N, C-alpha and C positions, 0 to 999 in steps of 0.2 A: 402675367403677374410676375413680379420680381421673386427670384429664388434667394431667400435670406441666407441660406447656407452658403451659396456661391458668393454672396456679398461678403460674408464673414471670412471665407477662405481668401478672397481677394485682399481684404484688409490685412490678414495675417501674412500673406506673401509680401506685401509692401512693407509692413512693420519688420519682418525678418530680413528683408533684402534679398531673399532667394527662395526658390522652390524647396530646396533642401531644408532650410531653416524652418519654413512653414510646415513642412512634412513632419519634422521632429516635434514642433510645438503642438500640432494637431494630432500627432500619432497616426498619420496616414501615409501610404506609399507616395513617393514623389510623383509617380506616374499618375496617380489619382488627382493630385493637386494640379498638375499640368493640364490634365484633361478637363477639369472643372473650370479652369481659367479660360481655356480655349472655347468651351461651350458657352461661357458667359459672354465672351467677346462676340461670338457668332450670334447670340440672341440679341445683343445690343446693337450689332452692326458696326462696331468701331473697335479699333485696336486700343487696348488699355496699357499694355506694356511693350516696350521695345526690348527684345531679348538679345543678349550677346553672350559669348562664351564666358565672360568674366562678371557681368553685372546685369541687373535689370534697371530700366529707366521708365518712369511714368511718361506717357504721352500727355498732351494737354487735356484730352478727354479723361484719361486715367487720373490725372490730378484732381479734376472736378469730382469724379465719381468716388475717389478714395475718401474724401472728406465725409461724404454721406455714409459710406460703408463703415468707416471707423466709428462714426457717431452711433450708428445702429448697433454695431457690435458691442460698443461700450454700454449702451442702454440695456441690451440683452443680458450682459454680464451683471449689471447693476440689479436687474430684475431677479436674476437667479440668486445673487448675494442677499437681496432683501428677503427672499423666501427662506434661505438658509439661516439668516440672522434671526428670524422669528422662531426657529426651532432650537437655536443654540442656547445653552444655559449661560447667563451672564457670568463672566470671569475676567480676571486681569485687573490692572490698576486703573483707577479713575482719579484724575488730578483735578482738585477743586481749590478755588481761592475764595476768600471771604474777608470782610473787614475784621480787624483785630477784636473789636468788642463782641463779635459774634462767636469768638473762639470758646467762650465759656458756656455758651448755650446751644451750639450746634451739635455737640457730641451726642445728645439724646437722640436726635434725628439720625445721625450717622450710625450710632450703635444699633438702632432698630433696623436700619437698612442692611447693615453687614450681617446681622443675625438672620435676615430673610434671604440674603445672597452670600453664602459662606465662601464662594470662590472669588469674590470681588475684594480687591484691596483698595483702601482709600488713602490718597496722598493729599492732605489738607495743608494749604499754604495761607496763613493769615497775615494780611498786609493791608494797611490803609491806602497804600499807593495803588493806582489803577494799573495792573499788569497788562502787558501785551499778550492777549490770550493765545494768538496764533504762534508767535515767536517763542513763548514760554511753554507751549505744548499743553495749555490748560484745556480741560474738557468742559468744565462748568464753572461759572463764577456767580457768587452772591454779590449783588451790587445795589447800592442805594442811588436813587435819582433816575432821571430819564436817560434812555439809550440814544446816543448821537450817531453811532456807526451803523449804517443800514446793512452792513455785511454780516451782522450778528442777529440772532433772534433773542428777544427778551420776553419772558413769561412773568407776568406780575404775580407776586406771592401775597402782597398786602401793602398796607401803608400805615404810617403813624405820623404824629405831629411832634416835632422836637419841643423840648421844655426849657424855659429859662429858669435857672436855679442857682443856688449858692448855699454854702454851709452856714449854720447859725454862728459859728466862730468868726466868720467874716462879717456877717450882717450886724453883729453886736456893736461894732465900732464903725460901720460904714455909713456914708451919707444917706439921706432919705432917698427912697426909690419908689415913686408913685406912678411914673409914666416913662415910656421908652427914652424920652429926651434926657432924663436924669442919669442915664447910663454913662454919659460923657464924664461924669464925676466919679465913676467907679473903676475899680480894677477889673478888667474883663479878660476872659480866656477865650481865644478865638482859634478856629481851625485854619491853619496855614493861610493867613491873609496876604494880600499884596503889600508891597513895602509902605504904601501910604495909608494903611489902615484896613479895616474890615467893615463892609456894609452889612448891617443887620436889617432885615425887612420884617415889619410887623403888620398884622391885621387886627384892628381894634374898633372901638366905638365910632371913631371918626373916619373909618376906612383904612386904606393902606398908607404906611409911612416908612421911610427909610432913614437910617442914621449911620454915619461913619463913626465907628467906635475904635479908637486907637487901643489895641490890646496891650495888656501888661505881659501876657504870655501868648505867644503864637506857636502852634505846633500842629503837625499833620498826622497826629495820632490821637484818636478819640479816647483811648484808654488812659493816656497821660492827662488829657483834659479832665477826664472823670476823676482821677486821683487827685489832681490839683484842686479841683472844686471841693472835694471832700476835705482836703488839707486846709481849706480856708483862703486860698490864693485870690479868689475873686468870683465873678459871675460868669457862668458859662451857658451856652446853648448845647444841650445834650440830647441824644436820642432817648425817647421814652423807654425803649427796651433796656437802656443802660442805667438810667437814673431813677426810674419809677420805684424799684425796690428800696432805694435809699430814701426816697421821699416818704414812703410808707413807714420806714423804720425811724424817721425823724433825723436822719443824718444830713439830708438836704431839704431845702424849702423851695417849693415852686413859687416863682415870682410873677408879678404883673398878670394875674389871672384874667383880666379883661382884654388882654392882648395875646395873640397867638401867632404861630408861624405856619406857612403853607405846609401841607402834608407832604411827606417824602415817601416815594414808592420803594419797596424792596423787590428787586427783580432777580430771576434766574436767567443768566445770560450764557449763550453758547454759540459757537460758529454755525453759520447757516449751512445746512447739509441735508440732502434728502435721505441720506443713508447714514444714520448714526450707529456706532457700535452698540451691540445689545447692552453692554454694561452701562454705557452712558444713557441710553434711552431708559433703562430700568431705573436709574437714579433720578432722572428728570421726572418720569411718571410718578415715582414714589413720593418725591418731594412735593409735586403739585397736588397730589391727592391728600397729603398730610395737611398742607396749608388750606386746601379747599374745605377740609372737614374741621380743622381746628383754628384756622385763621392765624393771625400773628401771635395768638396765645401759645402756640407751640414753642415759641422762643422765650416765653416768659416763665416756663416751667410749671 
């Protein structure tokens, strides 16, 4: 049976480039390191290293064996780190990104988490643009819509249906609006459409239908869309989380109640990793539990 300690020593010798370097790393006498490598070669019946007075060189057999040893040593270290991670108190910064319109309703969640874990610092970046999680060093992202990159993990928090709405000040002098096709005669506010217009997809009594709506205002910021709708600029499709309070207060009116949009998922996205830092795992678990118990209502206050 293989001696895992000897395999780890061999990997350390190769990584260090010398017996002396491995001895310092492992805090063992150089003679012990040399003896263990010799014993390993004798047991395997092959030479793994060519020794000269100046350097060590892997043999062909050594090259093959090293890759297995390095992987086993890394797995062993990961296992030890995982155990230590479970014992460590979450601490340090957690970098989070979220859509801008969640910036007014996420603090309740974050405040409760920080009260529970006083040694954690939260760095929250609110941006409607999709940031590069890896290059920006983001730990966790709140994102609407389906995940396309398989290198990340997405945990569904909930879903909601966007609402077509407008302010009474706009509707008072606007053309009649009884069906989606009437929108071509209206001023519309769209989220960052392509140059030739924006396609709005509806589900209604006659099934699914799509319309190219030339927007009067096109912007890649939901908060600006929300404010423009409130100002009477035109008709907008807004997340229920953002516009529902205004509809209840009479500031906006929900339109075309017989037609709706496909539901949009809110996901918690993070890089795929078997070993997340304790602070990140704590935030993910806390957030999932809150949404599991309260649903999307946690963001409605």
